[in-house]
VEXDREN-157960 format. One record per residue (C-alpha): residue in one letter; x, y, z. Coordinates in steps of 0.02 Angstrom, whole numbers, padded with zeros to 5 digits, always signed. Layout:
BEGIN
AXYZ;...
***
This chain:
BEGIN
M+08624+11318+13371;N+08554+11241+13212;E+08457+11083+13263;R+08445+11006+13087;K+08494+10821+13088;Q+08600+10831+12929;K+08742+10956+12952;T+08809+11070+12816;I+08999+11085+12801;L+09091+11223+12708;L+09258+11150+12645;V+09388+11283+12600;D+09534+11215+12495;N+09619+11284+12340;N+09667+11110+12281;A+09518+11056+12178;I+09566+10870+12174;T+09593+10860+12363;A+09434+10957+12394;A+09331+10843+12283;D+09401+10687+12369;E+09366+10755+12544;K+09191+10811+12492;K+09149+10637+12429;S+09217+10554+12588;L+09119+10672+12704;E+08957+10649+12609;K+08971+10463+12647;Y+08959+10510+12832;G+08796+10602+12800;Y+08859+10781+12785;I+08806+10909+12656;V+08969+10980+12590;Q+08995+11145+12499;T+09166+11195+12435;A+09259+11360+12417;A+09421+11380+12320;S+09487+11531+12421;G+09467+11627+12582;K+09371+11765+12492;D+09251+11638+12415;A+09224+11562+12587;I+09179+11733+12660;D+09052+11767+12522;M+08973+11594+12531;F+08956+11604+12721;K+08868+11773+12713;N+08743+11707+12584;N+08707+11540+12669;G+08640+11537+12846;D+08632+11347+12849;I+08820+11316+12864;D+08851+11226+13030;L+09042+11206+13022;I+09190+11263+12917;L+09340+11158+12870;M+09469+11293+12834;D+09634+11259+12746;V+09769+11358+12835;D+09827+11417+12665;P+09671+11416+12555;G+09751+11517+12417;G+09718+11693+12360;D+09756+11856+12452;I+09678+11802+12619;D+09751+11662+12724;G+09644+11542+12826;A+09664+11635+12992;A+09616+11803+12917;A+09465+11728+12827;A+09408+11643+12988;E+09423+11807+13084;I+09312+11897+12957;I+09183+11756+12958;L+09170+11754+13150;K+09131+11940+13151;D+08974+11902+13052;R+08913+11749+13151;E+08983+11622+13273;V+09018+11455+13192;P+09139+11313+13236;I+09296+11315+13126;V+09416+11167+13107;F+09582+11206+13023;L+09662+11088+12898;S+09851+11086+12884;D+09997+10978+12831;D+10102+11041+12979;T+09978+11034+13124;E+10092+11076+13268;F+10163+11235+13191;E+09999+11297+13118;A+09899+11260+13279;A+10010+11373+13382;K+10006+11508+13251;I+09816+11511+13222;T+09764+11497+13406;E+09841+11666+13436;K+09727+11747+13307;V+09554+11664+13307;M+09445+11545+13406;S+09460+11368+13332;Y+09375+11203+13373;G+09515+11089+13319;F+09647+11044+13190;S+09658+10901+13070;A+09789+10839+12950;K+09740+10843+12769;N+09797+10662+12746;G+09726+10599+12910;G+09583+10503+12833;A+09393+10527+12827;G+09363+10438+12993;V+09480+10554+13089;L+09402+10706+13005;D+09226+10645+13048;A+09276+10623+13232;T+09353+10798+13233;I+09195+10873+13159;K+09080+10786+13285;T+09191+10844+13430;A+09191+11023+13366;L+09002+11024+13347;K+08979+10958+13526;L+09098+11089+13596;F+09010+11227+13501;H+08840+11168+13565;L+08903+11168+13746;N+08978+11341+13728;S+08818+11408+13649;T+08710+11331+13787;N+08821+11402+13924;K+08817+11574+13843;E+08627+11570+13828;N+08609+11519+14010;K+08727+11656+14064;E+08627+11784+13966;K+08465+11722+14044;I+08539+11735+14219;E+08601+11911+14183;A+08429+11960+14114;L+08345+11892+14270;Q+08464+11989+14379;R+08428+12149+14282;N+08241+12122+14296;E+08258+12091+14483;E+08357+12252+14502;R+08226+12349+14402;L+08084+12275+14507;R+08176+12313+14670;F+08207+12493+14611;A+08023+12515+14562;L+07961+12445+14727;E+08077+12556+14827;K+08026+12711+14731;K+07841+12674+14749;F+07868+12610+14927;V+07789+12440+14893;G+07827+12287+14998;V+07820+12107+14935;W+07764+11960+15041;D+07751+11771+15022;L+07638+11679+15146;D+07660+11492+15180;L+07485+11425+15215;S+07551+11270+15308;D+07603+11373+15461;Y+07550+11551+15406;S+07728+11613+15414;A+07784+11743+15287;V+07938+11799+15195;R+07936+11985+15155;S+08043+12122+15079;T+08132+12263+15170;E+08002+12387+15109;Y+07866+12283+15190;D+07948+12299+15361;L+07976+12487+15338;I+07792+12514+15298;F+07747+12429+15464;G+07868+12542+15557;Y+08001+12413+15599;K+08176+12477+15625;Y+08231+12304+15681;P+08107+12182+15600;P+08061+12018+15688;A+08148+11859+15630;K+07980+11774+15597;W+07828+11857+15525;T+07655+11778+15532;Y+07482+11817+15470;E+07425+11842+15651;L+07559+11975+15675;F+07495+12064+15520;L+07318+12064+15592;E+07381+12139+15755;H+07441+12291+15658;V+07271+12318+15576;V+07167+12443+15677;P+07039+12350+15785;E+06884+12419+15699;E+06942+12350+15529;R+07025+12188+15584;A+06872+12073+15567;A+06831+12137+15393;V+07012+12111+15335;N+07015+11932+15401;H+06847+11894+15319;K+06915+11951+15151;F+07070+11841+15177;E+06967+11685+15213;H+06852+11722+15066;A+07002+11738+14948;L+07073+11571+15009;E+06906+11485+14988;T+06857+11554+14818;G+07025+11587+14740;G+06980+11770+14715;E+07097+11917+14738;W+07136+11981+14912;N+07122+12165+14868;F+07079+12304+14993;D+07129+12463+15083;C+07145+12472+15271;R+07231+12566+15412;I+07373+12495+15515;R+07462+12549+15673;G+07650+12535+15650;T+07778+12494+15784;D+07832+12676+15769;R+07654+12722+15831;K+07607+12800+15665;T+07441+12760+15584;R+07455+12728+15397;W+07340+12683+15255;I+07396+12531+15155;H+07335+12445+14998;V+07352+12255+15000;E+07343+12140+14849;G+07362+11952+14864;H+07337+11797+14757;R+07335+11614+14814;L+07438+11476+14731;T+07379+11296+14723;N+07472+11130+14707;D+07441+10993+14580;E+07293+10933+14682;G+07212+11106+14675;K+07241+11143+14858;P+07307+11316+14909;Y+07480+11308+14985;R+07546+11487+14965;M+07483+11664+14946;I+07593+11800+14872;G+07561+11985+14853;T+07610+12164+14887;V+07574+12298+15015;E+07585+12484+14970;D+07589+12637+15083;I+07447+12747+15015;T+07438+12869+15161;E+07481+13022+15057;R+07356+12970+14924;K+07219+12949+15055;I+07258+13118+15133;A+07252+13199+14962;E+07088+13110+14924;F+07015+13167+15089;E+07069+13346+15057;R+06996+13336+14882;I+06829+13273+14948;Q+06826+13412+15079;A+06869+13541+14945;E+06730+13474+14832;K+06605+13485+14977;A+06660+13663+15014;L+06649+13704+14829;R+06473+13631+14816;L+06421+13728+14970;T+06496+13888+14902;E+06414+13859+14734;A+06246+13827+14818;R+06262+13989+14915;Y+06318+14079+14757;L+06168+14013+14658;S+06052+14059+14801;I+06119+14237+14796;L+06099+14243+14607;E+05920+14181+14619;D+05878+14319+14743;Q+05946+14457+14632;R+05829+14567+14532;E+05962+14593+14399;L+05964+14480+14247;I+06109+14359+14273;C+06168+14225+14155;R+06321+14129+14095;Y+06351+14074+13917;L+06483+13979+13819;P+06598+14059+13689;D+06480+14001+13551;G+06338+14102+13630;R+06237+13958+13707;L+06168+13993+13881;S+06229+13877+14020;F+06142+13963+14167;V+06006+14093+14196;N+05934+14156+14359;T+05748+14173+14396;A+05745+14358+14354;Y+05819+14324+14181;A+05690+14188+14145;W+05546+14293+14211;Y+05600+14440+14101;Y+05584+14333+13945;K+05428+14248+14014;K+05503+14073+14007;Q+05562+13936+14124;P+05752+13928+14156;A+05762+13755+14077;E+05686+13822+13915;L+05825+13950+13898;I+05974+13835+13925;N+06069+13809+13761;Q+05973+13953+13682;N+06069+14101+13610;F+06116+14239+13732;I+06076+14383+13614;P+05905+14357+13532;H+05785+14491+13468;I+05917+14627+13447;P+05908+14750+13300;E+06054+14738+13179;P+06140+14906+13220;D+06141+14863+13406;L+06197+14683+13372;S+06353+14743+13281;I+06398+14853+13430;I+06374+14708+13552;L+06482+14588+13452;K+06618+14720+13438;K+06614+14748+13626;I+06621+14562+13665;A+06771+14545+13547;E+06864+14671+13657;I+06859+14551+13806;S+07027+14472+13847;K+07119+14403+13998;D+07197+14576+14025;N+07032+14666+13991;P+06901+14541+14055;S+06748+14657+14073;V+06649+14770+13957;T+06486+14868+13980;Y+06363+14917+13845;T+06181+14962+13816;H+06067+14905+13675;R+05887+14887+13619;I+05785+14729+13607;I+05621+14693+13518;T+05511+14587+13632;G+05334+14530+13662;P+05189+14502+13544;A+05176+14690+13517;Q+05361+14697+13463;E+05395+14825+13598;T+05566+14909+13598;R+05654+14906+13766;W+05827+14953+13826;Q+05952+14844+13922;C+06121+14878+14001;W+06244+14734+14021;T+06414+14708+14103;Q+06502+14554+14036;T+06653+14467+14109;G+06759+14332+14028;I+06803+14182+14137;Y+06972+14105+14095;S+07062+13944+14142;P+07235+13952+14224;D+07316+13921+14054;G+07226+14073+13979;R+07087+13980+13886;L+06917+14066+13880;I+06791+13952+13969;E+06631+14055+13969;F+06557+14228+13994;Q+06458+14291+14144;A+06337+14434+14111;V+06239+14545+14231;G+06106+14656+14153;E+05955+14762+14191;D+05809+14839+14098;I+05843+15026+14084;T+05694+15072+13975;E+05618+15188+14105;R+05786+15271+14134;K+05808+15294+13946;L+05635+15373+13931;D+05673+15490+14077;E+05840+15537+13999;E+05755+15577+13834;K+05626+15685+13925;I+05765+15775+14019;K+05862+15799+13857;A+05707+15871+13772;L+05677+15989+13919;L+05860+16045+13916;E+05851+16078+13730;E+05692+16177+13759;K+05777+16273+13900;E+05926+16313+13789;V+05812+16379+13653;L+05717+16483+13780;L+05877+16548+13860;K+05949+16599+13692;E+05787+16688+13653;V+05798+16780+13820;H+05979+16828+13785;H+05929+16889+13612;R+05788+16995+13682;I+05901+17066+13818;K+06031+17109+13687;N+05898+17195+13581;N+05835+17290+13734;M+06012+17342+13775;H+06036+17397+13596;A+05881+17505+13615;I+05947+17574+13779;S+06115+17611+13696;G+06026+17701+13555;L+05924+17805+13677;M+06082+17853+13771;S+06163+17907+13607;L+06013+18016+13567;Q+06019+18088+13742;T+06202+18136+13731;A+06169+18222+13564;S+06041+18336+13646;L+06148+18383+13797;K+06259+18535+13809;D+06338+18495+13978;K+06504+18408+13945;T+06502+18318+14114;A+06329+18248+14081;V+06381+18191+13907;E+06532+18099+13977;A+06429+18016+14113;I+06298+17953+13990;S+06434+17898+13867;E+06521+17796+14002;A+06356+17716+14050;R+06324+17677+13867;N+06494+17594+13852;R+06451+17482+13998;V+06290+17435+13910;V+06389+17399+13751;S+06503+17277+13845;M+06349+17187+13906;M+06278+17185+13729;V+06436+17099+13666;L+06422+16971+13806;Y+06240+16931+13769;D+06281+16917+13585;K+06408+16781+13627;L+06287+16696+13746;Y+06157+16690+13608;C+06280+16601+13491;A+06362+16489+13621;E+06310+16306+13641;D+06360+16305+13825;C+06342+16460+13933;N+06470+16393+14054;K+06605+16374+13921;I+06626+16533+13818;S+06784+16576+13722;F+06874+16721+13807;K+06963+16770+13646;N+06802+16775+13543;Y+06725+16890+13675;F+06872+16999+13723;T+06934+17048+13550;P+06772+17124+13479;L+06734+17205+13647;V+06897+17303+13643;D+06865+17358+13464;E+06687+17412+13507;I+06742+17518+13655;I+06881+17606+13557;C+06757+17646+13418;N+06655+17749+13541;F+06795+17880+13542;P+06803+17932+13358;S+06869+18108+13390;Q+07021+18051+13485;A+07199+18025+13423;V+07240+17885+13303;I+07248+17730+13413;Q+07330+17566+13367;T+07304+17403+13461;E+07417+17252+13479;K+07331+17095+13540;N+07414+16935+13600;I+07266+16838+13666;D+07273+16653+13715;D+07107+16566+13704;F+07027+16483+13854;T+06849+16453+13909;I+06760+16542+14051;D+06583+16547+14118;S+06463+16690+14076;K+06457+16763+14251;R+06645+16794+14264;L+06651+16846+14081;S+06526+16983+14122;Q+06635+17043+14266;L+06789+17042+14153;G+06691+17141+14022;I+06652+17277+14149;I+06835+17284+14205;T+06895+17294+14023;N+06770+17430+13981;E+06823+17539+14128;I+07009+17519+14095;I+07000+17556+13907;T+06878+17700+13938;N+07002+17778+14061;I+07143+17753+13935;M+07045+17835+13795;K+06994+17981+13906;Y+07159+18021+13992;A+07310+17925+13923;F+07333+18009+13753;R+07297+18193+13792;G+07402+18303+13680;M+07462+18153+13577;A+07430+18126+13390;N+07428+17937+13404;G+07440+17803+13535;L+07463+17616+13563;I+07362+17498+13672;T+07440+17327+13702;L+07327+17186+13763;T+07385+17012+13820;A+07293+16866+13898;S+07361+16695+13949;D+07315+16539+14046;V+07461+16489+14158;N+07424+16330+14255;R+07239+16372+14260;R+07271+16551+14317;A+07217+16690+14198;V+07333+16838+14178;I+07261+16986+14078;S+07357+17147+14048;I+07302+17309+13964;Q+07440+17437+13935;D+07454+17606+13851;N+07604+17713+13802;G+07520+17876+13851;V+07554+18011+13981;G+07495+17903+14125;L+07349+17913+14244;P+07355+18028+14394;E+07257+17906+14500;P+07319+17825+14663;K+07390+17651+14655;D+07261+17586+14778;L+07100+17567+14679;S+06990+17559+14832;S+07046+17735+14885;S+07009+17811+14715;D+06877+17946+14699;G+06833+17890+14522;F+06682+17777+14500;G+06765+17679+14360;L+06918+17626+14460;K+06810+17582+14610;L+06703+17475+14495;I+06861+17387+14432;D+06909+17348+14612;I+06733+17282+14652;M+06730+17169+14498;A+06905+17101+14536;R+06851+17054+14711;Q+06699+16963+14641;L+06818+16867+14528;K+06918+16822+14685;G+07066+16895+14593;A+07178+17048+14601;V+07214+17204+14498;R+07378+17299+14503;I+07432+17459+14415;E+07607+17484+14347;R+07665+17660+14290;D+07815+17656+14177;K+07807+17742+14006;G+07621+17740+14016;T+07502+17641+14124;K+07480+17452+14136;F+07333+17362+14219;V+07361+17178+14263;V+07212+17069+14313;E+07242+16894+14386;F+07119+16762+14445;N+07102+16572+14450;L+07003+16489+14313;
***
């Protein structure tokens, strides 16, 4: 409601003479009068002038909008008292009341005094209505606030109390009684009854705080334990504040009580967990200090956050001197790049890496070797917190490894030299045997020496491969087998024209078993060359070798007349076949003979 003493009236009338006369009359009664010639003008003037306190609206102000319609539009913008002016008051009053809220009617020719009385009455009614509406809104707001407070207190389980200090009786909320375990609360509650619920060992301290708050005007604020009527012990938090009268004397104390049992239990459990954690950490640090390994932790930016005694001793410093220093000092550049690359590989899914590197340390700039295992430590949300590293000095081990490596290299050189000399000696032996056969007339003796020479040749081929091989335990079977076959066949130049078909898979085998296979191959091919192609102008030898699930299968087949030997090699009278059987047994394998359009030897053994 506008409280200005001089009221502003908006007079709406399309009759300019009548409007001017009424404006002059009203101004004599102390009103500020503005005029509008139509309903539309009235609407525009009202929107642009917030000082208008009342509208005198002609029922028929002229224009496209009648008085009732203009009033309805105006009231949508802001509430204002409207008095209608009409020549036919009874008819127009009934008509307009149905459409808009009005504060009276007045005849146009009723006189200034009557119009002034109507205006004053309308303003008083409007003021009363506005006041009642404001009071109603305040009451509703208070009710809403009370409902919000009650809801908050119930959710937090907080009770409210109001203590009368004249007789120490208290009014309290439902939540208060529930906290103290009352299913059927007592009709009267007193301060003494409250103290009875406080556990005996805390009762005196609680009462002392109460008396001190009353005396000094300070807050009554504390935690204590109570024993409820339901025999449950609870922790409560009490807050209270005294109220004084006009003379400054306390007459009431109001406050709240909150059940904090769950909070206290959680706090107790947290304290116990922290104690256990500190104890565990102390034990953990004690273990770390006793370790001879170099142990440290450092942040993602490389700054050390912890080092054990062994780490500090290694760098000849105190632990405190190393904290916040860089984790990777004194490392040559090539090694540093490897370390940084390794650390970059650490992730939550791959939290640990291991690497070795050199460091340059001491006044003499000595080079030493270290080996480290680093682990990333991550928070539950996957954020890298820090690294933990465990390392050791492996300089002595590195020196020993280098000595062993040098000795092994020396051994390999020596072994190759031995193989080379053996091969040369065998070559000499082979040459002597060739000379011997050339001087013999006895065919049997020539054959015997030739067979022995072939066996020496197979050994020569083996030692030639051993001399070239980097690892004597991993020699290519194909690289050995193929030239051996060709060498043996070349020892029979006067025989029929022999073709060979080779289908050899490559696999590695150690020198010992390769030697045994060489002897077996030599004996089989020698037998083929001696007996298989008698009376034939040409022949075919087919050789295959394969690795089937780590089992070697080697077959040597001819298309000759066949061998008249028994199928059981061990019962053979020939030295060569017996030797084949002996070598197969040493291989822990088997040899079988198949006779169909020639002879086929199949050798099988596990790799």
